[in-house]
A tleap script that builds the chain and sets N, CA, C and O, in Angstrom:
source leaprc.protein.ff14SB
mol = sequence {
  NMET ALA ARG ARG LYS ARG THR SER VAL VAL
  LEU GLU LYS ALA VAL ARG ARG ALA ALA GLY
  VAL ASN SER ILE ASP PRO SER LEU ASP LEU
  GLY ASN GLY LEU THR LEU PRO ALA PHE SER
  THR LEU ILE GLU LYS MET ARG SER LYS GLU
  ASN ALA TYR ASN SER ALA LEU SER SER LEU
  ASP LYS LEU TYR ARG GLU MET LEU GLU THR
  GLU ASP GLU LEU GLY ASP MET THR GLU HIE
  MET LEU MET ALA VAL GLY THR ARG TYR GLY
  LYS SER SER VAL GLU TYR GLY MET ALA GLY
  GLY VAL PRO LYS ASN GLN ARG ARG LYS GLY
  LEU ARG GLY GLU PRO PRO THR SER GLY THR
  GLU GLN PRO SER PHE VAL ALA SER VAL LYS
  GLY LYS ASN GLY LYS THR THR VAL ALA THR
  CASN
}
set mol.1.N position { -63.147 34.827 -23.899 }
set mol.1.CA position { -62.351 33.830 -24.744 }
set mol.1.C position { -60.609 34.392 -25.155 }
set mol.1.O position { -60.173 35.446 -25.617 }
set mol.2.N position { -60.070 33.324 -24.796 }
set mol.2.CA position { -58.665 33.212 -24.689 }
set mol.2.C position { -57.969 33.207 -25.682 }
set mol.2.O position { -57.918 32.157 -26.323 }
set mol.3.N position { -57.422 34.041 -26.007 }
set mol.3.CA position { -56.431 34.246 -27.230 }
set mol.3.C position { -55.381 33.178 -27.601 }
set mol.3.O position { -54.555 32.685 -26.832 }
set mol.4.N position { -55.566 32.883 -29.019 }
set mol.4.CA position { -54.814 31.471 -29.549 }
set mol.4.C position { -53.144 31.702 -29.403 }
set mol.4.O position { -52.504 32.639 -29.880 }
set mol.5.N position { -52.591 30.494 -28.546 }
set mol.5.CA position { -51.262 30.652 -28.534 }
set mol.5.C position { -50.552 30.172 -30.275 }
set mol.5.O position { -51.044 29.565 -31.226 }
set mol.6.N position { -49.353 30.737 -30.059 }
set mol.6.CA position { -48.721 30.555 -30.932 }
set mol.6.C position { -48.272 29.352 -31.341 }
set mol.6.O position { -47.913 28.791 -30.306 }
set mol.7.N position { -48.073 28.590 -32.312 }
set mol.7.CA position { -47.231 27.499 -32.533 }
set mol.7.C position { -46.442 27.943 -34.116 }
set mol.7.O position { -47.044 28.430 -35.073 }
set mol.8.N position { -44.911 27.610 -34.060 }
set mol.8.CA position { -44.377 27.873 -35.352 }
set mol.8.C position { -44.167 26.858 -36.326 }
set mol.8.O position { -43.365 25.982 -36.002 }
set mol.9.N position { -44.667 26.780 -37.371 }
set mol.9.CA position { -43.842 25.803 -38.512 }
set mol.9.C position { -42.976 25.700 -39.223 }
set mol.9.O position { -42.815 24.815 -40.064 }
set mol.10.N position { -41.802 27.241 -38.810 }
set mol.10.CA position { -40.727 26.922 -39.034 }
set mol.10.C position { -40.144 26.182 -37.794 }
set mol.10.O position { -39.421 25.258 -38.166 }
set mol.11.N position { -40.225 26.289 -36.449 }
set mol.11.CA position { -39.660 25.754 -35.284 }
set mol.11.C position { -39.669 24.411 -35.896 }
set mol.11.O position { -38.625 23.760 -35.853 }
set mol.12.N position { -40.715 23.915 -36.460 }
set mol.12.CA position { -41.322 22.178 -36.280 }
set mol.12.C position { -40.119 21.926 -37.066 }
set mol.12.O position { -39.154 21.411 -36.500 }
set mol.13.N position { -40.065 22.205 -38.215 }
set mol.13.CA position { -39.129 22.131 -39.613 }
set mol.13.C position { -38.013 22.151 -39.121 }
set mol.13.O position { -37.309 21.152 -39.266 }
set mol.14.N position { -37.534 23.243 -38.424 }
set mol.14.CA position { -36.330 22.965 -37.925 }
set mol.14.C position { -35.694 22.270 -37.106 }
set mol.14.O position { -34.469 22.394 -37.115 }
set mol.15.N position { -36.299 21.359 -36.182 }
set mol.15.CA position { -36.323 20.573 -35.509 }
set mol.15.C position { -36.412 19.629 -36.133 }
set mol.15.O position { -35.614 18.897 -35.547 }
set mol.16.N position { -37.036 18.738 -37.390 }
set mol.16.CA position { -37.199 17.470 -38.061 }
set mol.16.C position { -35.932 18.045 -38.822 }
set mol.16.O position { -35.201 17.099 -39.117 }
set mol.17.N position { -35.362 19.374 -39.284 }
set mol.17.CA position { -34.193 19.070 -40.026 }
set mol.17.C position { -32.735 18.635 -38.935 }
set mol.17.O position { -31.883 17.854 -39.359 }
set mol.18.N position { -32.635 19.221 -37.614 }
set mol.18.CA position { -31.429 19.290 -37.428 }
set mol.18.C position { -31.489 17.805 -36.617 }
set mol.18.O position { -30.443 17.600 -36.000 }
set mol.19.N position { -32.638 16.570 -36.470 }
set mol.19.CA position { -32.470 15.888 -36.314 }
set mol.19.C position { -32.058 14.986 -37.700 }
set mol.19.O position { -31.510 13.939 -37.355 }
set mol.20.N position { -32.147 15.085 -38.790 }
set mol.20.CA position { -31.589 14.545 -39.835 }
set mol.20.C position { -30.324 14.327 -39.606 }
set mol.20.O position { -29.637 13.351 -39.306 }
set mol.21.N position { -30.012 16.399 -39.984 }
set mol.21.CA position { -28.450 16.428 -40.004 }
set mol.21.C position { -27.599 15.712 -38.805 }
set mol.21.O position { -26.554 15.161 -39.151 }
set mol.22.N position { -27.909 15.680 -37.632 }
set mol.22.CA position { -27.454 14.811 -36.404 }
set mol.22.C position { -27.083 13.420 -36.802 }
set mol.22.O position { -25.966 12.992 -36.511 }
set mol.23.N position { -28.343 12.354 -37.744 }
set mol.23.CA position { -28.308 11.703 -38.372 }
set mol.23.C position { -26.993 11.339 -39.308 }
set mol.23.O position { -26.460 10.238 -39.446 }
set mol.24.N position { -26.672 12.480 -39.849 }
set mol.24.CA position { -25.635 12.104 -40.820 }
set mol.24.C position { -23.872 12.286 -40.018 }
set mol.24.O position { -22.958 11.510 -40.293 }
set mol.25.N position { -23.765 13.176 -39.274 }
set mol.25.CA position { -22.824 13.509 -38.547 }
set mol.25.C position { -23.319 14.142 -37.224 }
set mol.25.O position { -24.474 14.567 -37.193 }
set mol.26.N position { -22.655 14.220 -36.303 }
set mol.26.CA position { -23.567 15.390 -35.200 }
set mol.26.C position { -22.410 16.358 -34.781 }
set mol.26.O position { -22.636 17.356 -34.097 }
set mol.27.N position { -20.919 15.954 -35.308 }
set mol.27.CA position { -20.137 17.300 -35.214 }
set mol.27.C position { -19.903 17.709 -36.818 }
set mol.27.O position { -18.748 17.896 -37.203 }
set mol.28.N position { -21.075 17.850 -37.785 }
set mol.28.CA position { -21.076 18.155 -38.599 }
set mol.28.C position { -20.883 19.808 -38.938 }
set mol.28.O position { -21.780 20.502 -38.459 }
set mol.29.N position { -19.640 20.667 -39.841 }
set mol.29.CA position { -19.497 21.696 -39.812 }
set mol.29.C position { -19.676 22.125 -41.193 }
set mol.29.O position { -18.889 21.602 -41.982 }
set mol.30.N position { -20.595 23.024 -41.724 }
set mol.30.CA position { -20.734 23.419 -43.208 }
set mol.30.C position { -20.152 24.932 -43.457 }
set mol.30.O position { -20.550 25.601 -44.411 }
set mol.31.N position { -19.373 25.319 -42.711 }
set mol.31.CA position { -18.623 26.498 -42.864 }
set mol.31.C position { -19.762 27.709 -42.330 }
set mol.31.O position { -20.894 27.592 -41.860 }
set mol.32.N position { -19.021 28.757 -42.593 }
set mol.32.CA position { -19.751 29.825 -42.321 }
set mol.32.C position { -20.606 30.040 -41.195 }
set mol.32.O position { -21.504 30.879 -41.261 }
set mol.33.N position { -20.331 29.095 -39.776 }
set mol.33.CA position { -20.999 29.453 -38.851 }
set mol.33.C position { -22.360 28.077 -38.844 }
set mol.33.O position { -23.140 27.903 -37.908 }
set mol.34.N position { -22.334 27.387 -39.935 }
set mol.34.CA position { -23.456 26.586 -39.965 }
set mol.34.C position { -23.390 24.779 -39.213 }
set mol.34.O position { -23.760 23.663 -39.579 }
set mol.35.N position { -22.747 25.323 -38.097 }
set mol.35.CA position { -22.729 23.844 -37.379 }
set mol.35.C position { -24.001 23.504 -36.859 }
set mol.35.O position { -24.906 24.240 -36.463 }
set mol.36.N position { -23.915 22.115 -36.932 }
set mol.36.CA position { -25.392 21.528 -35.387 }
set mol.36.C position { -25.688 22.428 -34.078 }
set mol.36.O position { -26.734 23.026 -33.827 }
set mol.37.N position { -24.471 22.372 -33.284 }
set mol.37.CA position { -24.807 23.308 -31.949 }
set mol.37.C position { -24.973 24.694 -32.305 }
set mol.37.O position { -25.462 25.456 -31.470 }
set mol.38.N position { -24.627 25.118 -33.442 }
set mol.38.CA position { -25.287 26.494 -33.360 }
set mol.38.C position { -26.869 26.854 -33.881 }
set mol.38.O position { -27.655 27.787 -33.719 }
set mol.39.N position { -26.858 25.355 -34.715 }
set mol.39.CA position { -28.089 25.410 -35.559 }
set mol.39.C position { -29.641 24.859 -33.794 }
set mol.39.O position { -30.822 25.208 -33.790 }
set mol.40.N position { -28.971 24.057 -32.741 }
set mol.40.CA position { -29.490 23.670 -31.801 }
set mol.40.C position { -29.745 24.541 -30.880 }
set mol.40.O position { -30.721 24.429 -30.137 }
set mol.41.N position { -28.970 25.435 -30.822 }
set mol.41.CA position { -29.297 27.041 -29.890 }
set mol.41.C position { -29.828 28.104 -30.301 }
set mol.41.O position { -30.077 29.031 -29.531 }
set mol.42.N position { -30.114 28.146 -31.715 }
set mol.42.CA position { -30.951 28.767 -32.245 }
set mol.42.C position { -32.540 28.210 -32.207 }
set mol.42.O position { -33.622 28.795 -32.267 }
set mol.43.N position { -32.307 27.353 -32.130 }
set mol.43.CA position { -33.976 26.208 -32.325 }
set mol.43.C position { -34.187 26.164 -30.505 }
set mol.43.O position { -35.292 25.740 -30.167 }
set mol.44.N position { -33.569 26.421 -29.757 }
set mol.44.CA position { -33.977 26.393 -28.277 }
set mol.44.C position { -34.123 27.801 -28.070 }
set mol.44.O position { -35.181 28.221 -27.601 }
set mol.45.N position { -33.053 28.694 -28.405 }
set mol.45.CA position { -34.048 29.825 -28.511 }
set mol.45.C position { -35.185 30.522 -29.150 }
set mol.45.O position { -35.913 31.450 -28.797 }
set mol.46.N position { -35.117 29.894 -30.039 }
set mol.46.CA position { -37.037 29.817 -30.401 }
set mol.46.C position { -37.897 29.558 -29.723 }
set mol.46.O position { -38.890 30.261 -29.534 }
set mol.47.N position { -37.571 28.088 -29.051 }
set mol.47.CA position { -38.395 28.139 -28.807 }
set mol.47.C position { -38.949 28.266 -27.273 }
set mol.47.O position { -39.970 27.830 -26.741 }
set mol.48.N position { -37.454 29.328 -26.606 }
set mol.48.CA position { -38.088 29.807 -25.290 }
set mol.48.C position { -38.626 30.772 -25.646 }
set mol.48.O position { -39.582 30.977 -24.898 }
set mol.49.N position { -38.514 31.789 -26.686 }
set mol.49.CA position { -39.170 32.819 -26.919 }
set mol.49.C position { -40.447 32.907 -27.351 }
set mol.49.O position { -41.134 33.914 -27.184 }
set mol.50.N position { -40.979 31.487 -28.139 }
set mol.50.CA position { -42.379 31.195 -28.456 }
set mol.50.C position { -43.036 30.544 -26.763 }
set mol.50.O position { -44.133 31.051 -26.530 }
set mol.51.N position { -42.695 29.843 -25.953 }
set mol.51.CA position { -42.583 29.828 -24.888 }
set mol.51.C position { -43.390 31.035 -23.853 }
set mol.51.O position { -44.450 31.047 -23.227 }
set mol.52.N position { -42.247 32.022 -24.063 }
set mol.52.CA position { -42.216 33.209 -23.424 }
set mol.52.C position { -43.344 34.189 -23.948 }
set mol.52.O position { -43.826 35.052 -23.215 }
set mol.53.N position { -43.712 34.014 -25.182 }
set mol.53.CA position { -45.068 34.875 -25.801 }
set mol.53.C position { -46.045 34.002 -25.456 }
set mol.53.O position { -46.568 34.962 -24.890 }
set mol.54.N position { -46.692 33.236 -25.277 }
set mol.54.CA position { -47.518 32.165 -24.997 }
set mol.54.C position { -47.893 32.121 -23.628 }
set mol.54.O position { -49.040 31.924 -23.225 }
set mol.55.N position { -46.924 32.304 -22.952 }
set mol.55.CA position { -46.959 32.587 -21.192 }
set mol.55.C position { -47.815 34.170 -20.963 }
set mol.55.O position { -48.842 34.458 -20.348 }
set mol.56.N position { -46.928 34.912 -21.704 }
set mol.56.CA position { -47.310 36.254 -21.950 }
set mol.56.C position { -49.059 36.402 -22.545 }
set mol.56.O position { -49.762 37.164 -21.881 }
set mol.57.N position { -49.578 35.842 -23.496 }
set mol.57.CA position { -50.556 35.929 -23.702 }
set mol.57.C position { -51.640 35.410 -22.661 }
set mol.57.O position { -52.552 36.147 -22.285 }
set mol.58.N position { -51.479 33.997 -22.178 }
set mol.58.CA position { -52.259 33.477 -20.900 }
set mol.58.C position { -52.123 34.563 -19.730 }
set mol.58.O position { -53.069 34.908 -19.021 }
set mol.59.N position { -51.009 34.983 -19.641 }
set mol.59.CA position { -51.213 36.380 -18.601 }
set mol.59.C position { -51.614 37.731 -18.817 }
set mol.59.O position { -51.528 38.653 -18.005 }
set mol.60.N position { -51.941 37.760 -19.665 }
set mol.60.CA position { -52.708 38.894 -20.794 }
set mol.60.C position { -54.421 38.760 -20.534 }
set mol.60.O position { -55.264 39.490 -20.014 }
set mol.61.N position { -54.436 37.513 -21.147 }
set mol.61.CA position { -56.132 37.056 -20.348 }
set mol.61.C position { -56.525 36.994 -18.887 }
set mol.61.O position { -57.645 37.050 -18.378 }
set mol.62.N position { -55.705 36.906 -18.510 }
set mol.62.CA position { -56.265 36.966 -17.077 }
set mol.62.C position { -56.411 38.457 -16.315 }
set mol.62.O position { -57.129 39.005 -15.479 }
set mol.63.N position { -55.256 38.743 -17.159 }
set mol.63.CA position { -55.560 40.239 -16.836 }
set mol.63.C position { -56.388 40.871 -17.291 }
set mol.63.O position { -56.524 42.014 -16.855 }
set mol.64.N position { -57.328 40.359 -18.412 }
set mol.64.CA position { -58.587 41.222 -18.901 }
set mol.64.C position { -59.387 40.530 -18.106 }
set mol.64.O position { -60.176 41.213 -17.454 }
set mol.65.N position { -59.431 39.186 -17.935 }
set mol.65.CA position { -60.678 38.800 -17.059 }
set mol.65.C position { -60.839 39.340 -15.899 }
set mol.65.O position { -61.906 39.441 -15.294 }
set mol.66.N position { -59.926 39.657 -15.599 }
set mol.66.CA position { -59.564 40.979 -13.774 }
set mol.66.C position { -59.994 41.707 -14.424 }
set mol.66.O position { -60.709 42.297 -13.615 }
set mol.67.N position { -60.179 42.294 -15.543 }
set mol.67.CA position { -60.141 43.532 -15.273 }
set mol.67.C position { -61.749 43.717 -15.890 }
set mol.67.O position { -62.379 44.771 -15.812 }
set mol.68.N position { -62.144 42.733 -16.376 }
set mol.68.CA position { -63.615 42.985 -16.638 }
set mol.68.C position { -65.002 42.406 -15.128 }
set mol.68.O position { -66.189 42.594 -14.865 }
set mol.69.N position { -63.990 41.775 -14.644 }
set mol.69.CA position { -64.532 41.783 -13.412 }
set mol.69.C position { -64.495 42.733 -12.628 }
set mol.69.O position { -65.598 42.988 -12.146 }
set mol.70.N position { -63.651 43.390 -12.288 }
set mol.70.CA position { -63.342 44.806 -11.684 }
set mol.70.C position { -64.611 46.145 -12.608 }
set mol.70.O position { -65.253 46.964 -11.951 }
set mol.71.N position { -64.669 46.075 -13.701 }
set mol.71.CA position { -65.308 46.874 -14.477 }
set mol.71.C position { -66.912 46.587 -13.668 }
set mol.71.O position { -67.654 47.392 -13.105 }
set mol.72.N position { -67.038 45.270 -13.867 }
set mol.72.CA position { -68.553 44.979 -13.951 }
set mol.72.C position { -68.818 45.384 -11.933 }
set mol.72.O position { -69.724 46.161 -11.634 }
set mol.73.N position { -68.243 44.977 -11.202 }
set mol.73.CA position { -68.266 45.800 -9.531 }
set mol.73.C position { -67.994 47.086 -10.078 }
set mol.73.O position { -69.011 47.675 -9.712 }
set mol.74.N position { -67.355 47.885 -10.671 }
set mol.74.CA position { -67.379 49.649 -10.635 }
set mol.74.C position { -69.039 50.086 -11.040 }
set mol.74.O position { -69.734 50.976 -10.552 }
set mol.75.N position { -69.384 49.018 -12.201 }
set mol.75.CA position { -70.723 49.457 -12.594 }
set mol.75.C position { -71.499 49.232 -11.646 }
set mol.75.O position { -72.022 50.252 -11.198 }
set mol.76.N position { -71.844 48.087 -11.056 }
set mol.76.CA position { -72.773 47.865 -9.716 }
set mol.76.C position { -72.671 49.011 -8.427 }
set mol.76.O position { -73.526 49.552 -7.725 }
set mol.77.N position { -71.361 49.079 -8.484 }
set mol.77.CA position { -71.444 50.617 -7.461 }
set mol.77.C position { -71.617 51.798 -7.848 }
set mol.77.O position { -72.078 52.614 -7.049 }
set mol.78.N position { -71.250 52.226 -9.330 }
set mol.78.CA position { -71.814 53.133 -9.641 }
set mol.78.C position { -73.534 53.534 -9.625 }
set mol.78.O position { -74.097 54.575 -9.289 }
set mol.79.N position { -74.002 52.409 -10.070 }
set mol.79.CA position { -75.353 52.343 -9.770 }
set mol.79.C position { -76.396 52.512 -8.430 }
set mol.79.O position { -77.452 53.084 -8.162 }
set mol.80.N position { -75.257 51.512 -7.681 }
set mol.80.CA position { -75.830 52.110 -5.957 }
set mol.80.C position { -75.408 53.158 -5.300 }
set mol.80.O position { -76.060 53.806 -4.482 }
set mol.81.N position { -74.317 53.344 -5.644 }
set mol.81.CA position { -74.230 55.162 -5.494 }
set mol.81.C position { -75.202 55.660 -5.348 }
set mol.81.O position { -75.796 55.925 -4.303 }
set mol.82.N position { -75.577 55.918 -6.829 }
set mol.82.CA position { -76.697 56.877 -7.553 }
set mol.82.C position { -78.003 56.678 -6.971 }
set mol.82.O position { -78.764 57.643 -6.906 }
set mol.83.N position { -78.377 55.479 -6.515 }
set mol.83.CA position { -79.459 54.590 -5.660 }
set mol.83.C position { -79.440 55.701 -4.287 }
set mol.83.O position { -80.322 56.479 -3.922 }
set mol.84.N position { -78.272 55.476 -3.785 }
set mol.84.CA position { -78.037 55.397 -2.470 }
set mol.84.C position { -78.352 57.341 -2.119 }
set mol.84.O position { -78.779 57.784 -1.052 }
set mol.85.N position { -78.037 58.059 -3.189 }
set mol.85.CA position { -78.353 59.624 -3.399 }
set mol.85.C position { -79.532 59.434 -3.240 }
set mol.85.O position { -80.106 59.738 -2.195 }
set mol.86.N position { -80.102 58.903 -4.235 }
set mol.86.CA position { -81.590 58.832 -4.367 }
set mol.86.C position { -82.373 58.982 -2.996 }
set mol.86.O position { -83.198 59.844 -2.695 }
set mol.87.N position { -81.952 58.035 -2.327 }
set mol.87.CA position { -82.755 57.415 -1.193 }
set mol.87.C position { -82.142 58.373 -0.179 }
set mol.87.O position { -83.089 58.753 0.509 }
set mol.88.N position { -81.415 58.746 0.099 }
set mol.88.CA position { -80.777 59.829 0.810 }
set mol.88.C position { -81.717 61.506 0.764 }
set mol.88.O position { -82.346 62.053 1.670 }
set mol.89.N position { -81.522 61.864 -0.371 }
set mol.89.CA position { -82.105 62.706 -0.778 }
set mol.89.C position { -83.105 63.038 -1.574 }
set mol.89.O position { -83.477 64.204 -1.704 }
set mol.90.N position { -83.704 61.906 -2.263 }
set mol.90.CA position { -84.969 62.283 -2.839 }
set mol.90.C position { -84.591 62.205 -4.432 }
set mol.90.O position { -83.505 62.692 -4.747 }
set mol.91.N position { -85.321 61.687 -5.352 }
set mol.91.CA position { -85.353 61.155 -6.674 }
set mol.91.C position { -85.588 62.480 -7.074 }
set mol.91.O position { -85.165 62.493 -8.230 }
set mol.92.N position { -86.014 63.613 -6.809 }
set mol.92.CA position { -86.498 64.811 -7.173 }
set mol.92.C position { -85.706 65.944 -6.548 }
set mol.92.O position { -86.265 66.992 -6.226 }
set mol.93.N position { -84.411 65.741 -6.374 }
set mol.93.CA position { -83.691 67.176 -5.673 }
set mol.93.C position { -82.600 67.313 -6.402 }
set mol.93.O position { -82.050 66.596 -7.238 }
set mol.94.N position { -82.376 68.355 -5.948 }
set mol.94.CA position { -80.792 68.668 -6.611 }
set mol.94.C position { -79.727 67.547 -7.201 }
set mol.94.O position { -79.389 67.154 -8.317 }
set mol.95.N position { -79.244 67.130 -5.252 }
set mol.95.CA position { -78.537 66.451 -5.879 }
set mol.95.C position { -78.323 65.271 -6.293 }
set mol.95.O position { -77.169 64.850 -6.380 }
set mol.96.N position { -79.556 64.401 -6.677 }
set mol.96.CA position { -79.730 63.219 -7.231 }
set mol.96.C position { -78.974 63.699 -8.647 }
set mol.96.O position { -77.985 63.168 -9.152 }
set mol.97.N position { -79.579 64.636 -9.047 }
set mol.97.CA position { -79.063 65.512 -10.541 }
set mol.97.C position { -77.740 65.682 -10.682 }
set mol.97.O position { -76.887 65.693 -11.570 }
set mol.98.N position { -77.856 65.826 -9.387 }
set mol.98.CA position { -75.514 66.403 -8.964 }
set mol.98.C position { -74.719 65.091 -9.471 }
set mol.98.O position { -73.737 65.077 -10.214 }
set mol.99.N position { -75.391 63.983 -8.883 }
set mol.99.CA position { -74.836 62.903 -8.733 }
set mol.99.C position { -74.679 62.620 -9.834 }
set mol.99.O position { -73.486 62.536 -10.129 }
set mol.100.N position { -75.782 62.303 -11.108 }
set mol.100.CA position { -76.206 62.308 -12.583 }
set mol.100.C position { -77.228 61.693 -12.584 }
set mol.100.O position { -77.573 61.409 -13.731 }
set mol.101.N position { -78.056 61.259 -11.632 }
set mol.101.CA position { -79.513 61.033 -11.954 }
set mol.101.C position { -80.169 62.305 -12.834 }
set mol.101.O position { -79.971 63.511 -12.982 }
set mol.102.N position { -81.240 61.072 -13.411 }
set mol.102.CA position { -82.497 62.381 -14.077 }
set mol.102.C position { -83.476 62.595 -12.996 }
set mol.102.O position { -84.134 61.590 -12.725 }
set mol.103.N position { -83.805 63.936 -12.130 }
set mol.103.CA position { -84.705 64.054 -11.438 }
set mol.103.C position { -86.168 63.535 -11.639 }
set mol.103.O position { -86.686 63.937 -12.681 }
set mol.104.N position { -86.868 62.797 -10.923 }
set mol.104.CA position { -88.183 62.531 -11.079 }
set mol.104.C position { -89.347 63.023 -11.809 }
set mol.104.O position { -90.271 62.438 -12.375 }
set mol.105.N position { -89.000 64.503 -11.612 }
set mol.105.CA position { -90.118 65.615 -11.795 }
set mol.105.C position { -89.307 66.454 -13.363 }
set mol.105.O position { -89.437 67.481 -14.029 }
set mol.106.N position { -88.687 65.541 -13.334 }
set mol.106.CA position { -87.756 66.346 -14.969 }
set mol.106.C position { -87.701 65.401 -15.938 }
set mol.106.O position { -87.189 65.604 -17.039 }
set mol.107.N position { -88.358 64.044 -15.487 }
set mol.107.CA position { -88.831 62.922 -16.487 }
set mol.107.C position { -89.913 63.019 -17.680 }
set mol.107.O position { -90.981 63.627 -17.611 }
set mol.108.N position { -89.461 62.351 -18.706 }
set mol.108.CA position { -91.033 62.822 -19.758 }
set mol.108.C position { -91.309 61.563 -19.581 }
set mol.108.O position { -90.437 60.719 -19.376 }
set mol.109.N position { -92.712 61.281 -19.650 }
set mol.109.CA position { -93.526 60.217 -19.557 }
set mol.109.C position { -94.295 60.202 -21.021 }
set mol.109.O position { -95.014 61.062 -21.531 }
set mol.110.N position { -93.999 59.279 -21.369 }
set mol.110.CA position { -94.811 58.846 -23.216 }
set mol.110.C position { -95.782 57.692 -22.935 }
set mol.110.O position { -95.829 56.888 -22.004 }
set mol.111.N position { -96.507 57.849 -23.975 }
set mol.111.CA position { -97.304 56.559 -23.843 }
set mol.111.C position { -96.907 55.318 -24.526 }
set mol.111.O position { -96.404 55.318 -25.649 }
set mol.112.N position { -97.137 54.269 -23.836 }
set mol.112.CA position { -97.201 52.797 -25.105 }
set mol.112.C position { -96.973 53.073 -26.314 }
set mol.112.O position { -97.710 53.938 -26.785 }
set mol.113.N position { -96.103 52.579 -27.075 }
set mol.113.CA position { -96.421 52.220 -28.250 }
set mol.113.C position { -95.967 54.032 -29.062 }
set mol.113.O position { -95.667 54.073 -30.255 }
set mol.114.N position { -95.982 54.726 -28.605 }
set mol.114.CA position { -95.808 55.925 -29.137 }
set mol.114.C position { -94.253 56.384 -28.918 }
set mol.114.O position { -93.622 56.076 -27.907 }
set mol.115.N position { -93.736 57.127 -29.949 }
set mol.115.CA position { -92.315 57.411 -29.929 }
set mol.115.C position { -91.987 58.788 -29.191 }
set mol.115.O position { -92.553 59.593 -29.931 }
set mol.116.N position { -91.509 59.392 -28.352 }
set mol.116.CA position { -90.977 60.270 -27.534 }
set mol.116.C position { -91.107 61.552 -28.216 }
set mol.116.O position { -90.308 61.561 -29.152 }
set mol.117.N position { -91.760 62.625 -28.151 }
set mol.117.CA position { -92.010 63.658 -29.179 }
set mol.117.C position { -90.869 65.078 -28.839 }
set mol.117.O position { -90.223 64.997 -27.794 }
set mol.118.N position { -90.780 65.620 -29.228 }
set mol.118.CA position { -89.984 66.804 -28.988 }
set mol.118.C position { -90.608 67.831 -28.176 }
set mol.118.O position { -91.802 68.092 -28.324 }
set mol.119.N position { -89.922 68.395 -27.378 }
set mol.119.CA position { -90.439 69.806 -26.407 }
set mol.119.C position { -91.453 70.607 -27.359 }
set mol.119.O position { -92.647 70.825 -27.158 }
set mol.120.N position { -90.731 70.950 -28.347 }
set mol.120.CA position { -91.693 71.748 -28.987 }
set mol.120.C position { -92.488 71.093 -30.233 }
set mol.120.O position { -91.803 70.356 -30.942 }
set mol.121.N position { -93.739 71.252 -30.564 }
set mol.121.CA position { -94.366 70.682 -31.705 }
set mol.121.C position { -94.284 71.694 -32.822 }
set mol.121.O position { -94.257 72.925 -32.844 }
set mol.122.N position { -94.249 70.628 -33.857 }
set mol.122.CA position { -93.878 71.337 -35.459 }
set mol.122.C position { -95.617 71.371 -35.524 }
set mol.122.O position { -96.472 70.694 -34.953 }
set mol.123.N position { -95.702 72.724 -36.703 }
set mol.123.CA position { -96.550 72.445 -37.060 }
set mol.123.C position { -96.967 71.552 -38.459 }
set mol.123.O position { -96.188 70.976 -39.218 }
set mol.124.N position { -98.137 71.614 -38.525 }
set mol.124.CA position { -98.993 70.905 -39.550 }
set mol.124.C position { -98.498 71.429 -41.108 }
set mol.124.O position { -98.389 70.633 -42.041 }
set mol.125.N position { -98.265 72.644 -41.216 }
set mol.125.CA position { -97.773 72.736 -42.448 }
set mol.125.C position { -97.343 74.304 -42.590 }
set mol.125.O position { -97.810 75.230 -41.927 }
set mol.126.N position { -96.591 74.367 -43.356 }
set mol.126.CA position { -95.788 75.894 -43.540 }
set mol.126.C position { -96.413 76.408 -45.012 }
set mol.126.O position { -96.871 75.656 -45.872 }
set mol.127.N position { -96.338 77.592 -45.078 }
set mol.127.CA position { -97.066 78.783 -46.311 }
set mol.127.C position { -96.065 79.606 -46.173 }
set mol.127.O position { -95.626 80.173 -45.172 }
set mol.128.N position { -95.718 79.624 -47.341 }
set mol.128.CA position { -94.710 81.050 -47.761 }
set mol.128.C position { -95.386 81.443 -48.822 }
set mol.128.O position { -95.464 80.774 -49.852 }
set mol.129.N position { -96.043 82.805 -48.607 }
set mol.129.CA position { -96.901 83.523 -49.943 }
set mol.129.C position { -95.657 85.045 -50.094 }
set mol.129.O position { -95.053 85.702 -49.246 }
set mol.130.N position { -95.704 85.089 -51.258 }
set mol.130.CA position { -94.710 86.397 -51.440 }
set mol.130.C position { -96.078 87.353 -51.997 }
set mol.130.O position { -97.006 86.872 -52.647 }
set mol.131.N position { -95.995 88.500 -51.672 }
set mol.131.CA position { -96.906 89.427 -51.885 }
set mol.131.C position { -96.671 90.335 -52.861 }
set mol.131.O position { -95.503 90.342 -53.250 }
set mol.132.N position { -97.435 91.136 -53.403 }
set mol.132.CA position { -97.442 92.056 -54.452 }
set mol.132.C position { -96.216 93.544 -54.144 }
set mol.132.O position { -95.627 94.214 -54.991 }
set mol.133.N position { -96.181 93.644 -52.846 }
set mol.133.CA position { -95.019 94.672 -52.734 }
set mol.133.C position { -93.963 93.638 -51.885 }
set mol.133.O position { -93.617 93.872 -50.727 }
set mol.134.N position { -93.510 92.448 -52.669 }
set mol.134.CA position { -92.309 92.177 -52.339 }
set mol.134.C position { -92.024 91.300 -50.631 }
set mol.134.O position { -90.991 90.849 -50.135 }
set mol.135.N position { -93.047 91.335 -50.264 }
set mol.135.CA position { -92.904 90.897 -48.933 }
set mol.135.C position { -93.463 89.314 -48.873 }
set mol.135.O position { -94.501 88.838 -49.333 }
set mol.136.N position { -92.471 88.745 -48.195 }
set mol.136.CA position { -92.784 87.473 -47.667 }
set mol.136.C position { -93.773 87.534 -46.560 }
set mol.136.O position { -93.705 88.423 -45.711 }
set mol.137.N position { -95.052 86.248 -46.538 }
set mol.137.CA position { -95.491 86.309 -45.366 }
set mol.137.C position { -95.522 84.670 -45.248 }
set mol.137.O position { -95.408 84.056 -46.309 }
set mol.138.N position { -95.656 83.983 -44.139 }
set mol.138.CA position { -95.350 82.858 -43.567 }
set mol.138.C position { -96.575 82.725 -42.880 }
set mol.138.O position { -96.936 83.592 -42.084 }
set mol.139.N position { -97.383 81.518 -43.163 }
set mol.139.CA position { -98.546 81.244 -42.490 }
set mol.139.C position { -98.343 79.823 -42.077 }
set mol.139.O position { -97.881 79.038 -42.906 }
set mol.140.N position { -98.721 79.319 -40.569 }
set mol.140.CA position { -98.226 78.163 -40.001 }
set mol.140.C position { -99.869 77.683 -39.213 }
set mol.140.O position { -100.609 78.564 -38.774 }
set mol.141.N position { -100.236 76.240 -39.139 }
set mol.141.CA position { -101.037 75.402 -38.557 }
set mol.141.C position { -100.595 74.493 -37.484 }
set mol.141.O position { -101.396 73.716 -36.964 }
savepdb mol mol.pdb
quit
């Protein structure tokens, strides 16, 4: 998605104001540096900055799209590298594991519809009984 380009409300207002002042007197000098040529120069400076900013956004959008395309290429090549190691050395090899794959003989297979279980089974119940001598006995099933 392209970034929104900026438009300046202040710039638009200044252009309208300059047109109005120009209709009064093109060489109007209100003192303290408030002249129509100085005003017009600042308007053009703002217009130039706004154009440069919007161009930079377009360049940034292009760079972002190029980066995403390269990222996709890299992801594909990463997958192909692992598949090639699996083809050359086998999916149960140490080399396959070194390349980042999970060796075939180390994968856990679960039944459909069942959540994966941990390697250690949890006891169905735990009972803790404190004896007459103060010792605690734990029973599991």
